[in-house]
N, C-alpha and C positions, 0 to 999 in steps of 0.2 A: 467329545470334542476337546481339543487340547486348549490349555490356558495360553492366553496371549500376554506377552510381556507389556506392562503398562507404559514403559519407556518407548516402546515401538509405537504405541497408539499416540502418545504425546508428540513424538517426532513426526508422525504422519499429519497430525492436526496442525502443527506449526508449519510444516511444509505446504500443506494445502491451503492453510489460512494466509500464507504469504504470497500465494500466486495472484490473488485478486488485487491487493495493493500494489504489487510489482507491475502488473499490467496497467493499473490506473495511473501510476506515476509516469510510466512510459508514454501513455496517451496524453497526459497533461503536458509533458515536456515537448512532445511532437507538435501538439496544437499551439503551444506558446511560441515555439520557434517559427512555425508557419505564420502565425499572426504577426510576429515581429518582422518577418520577411516581407509581409504585405504592407505593414504600417509601422515603419521604424520609429517614428516620432512618439509613438505610444508605448515604447519599451518599458518604461517605469511602471505604468499602470498594469500592463499585461503581466510582467514578472511578479509584481506584488500579488495579483490575483492568482497566478499560477502557484506561488508559494503557499498561499492560504489553502488552496484546493489540495495541494500535495499533503499538507498537514492534516487535513480532514480525511483524506484517503488513508494516510498512515495510521490514523486513529483506529481503523479497523484491525490492523495488525496488533496494536496495543491491546485491544479487547480480546483478541485471540490468545495472546500471551498471558493476559490476566486470567482468563478462564482455564487455560492449560495448567498454569502453575499454581492455581488455588484449589484445583480439584485433586482428590486423592486417587 
């Protein structure tokens, strides 16, 4: 079996690890826009909750990057 370049593996890990957070942020944004469209007077509360949730989802990508760049 041939040796695989570690940079290829790291690139695939980053790419695959970014798919989940990207989908999550998209779903959060779509849900927030839909909720604001149904109830415009709650815009501040909805957006603040959406930003908090987007930050939590993006933490997954931060963990992926941490694991990828700290392993040899």
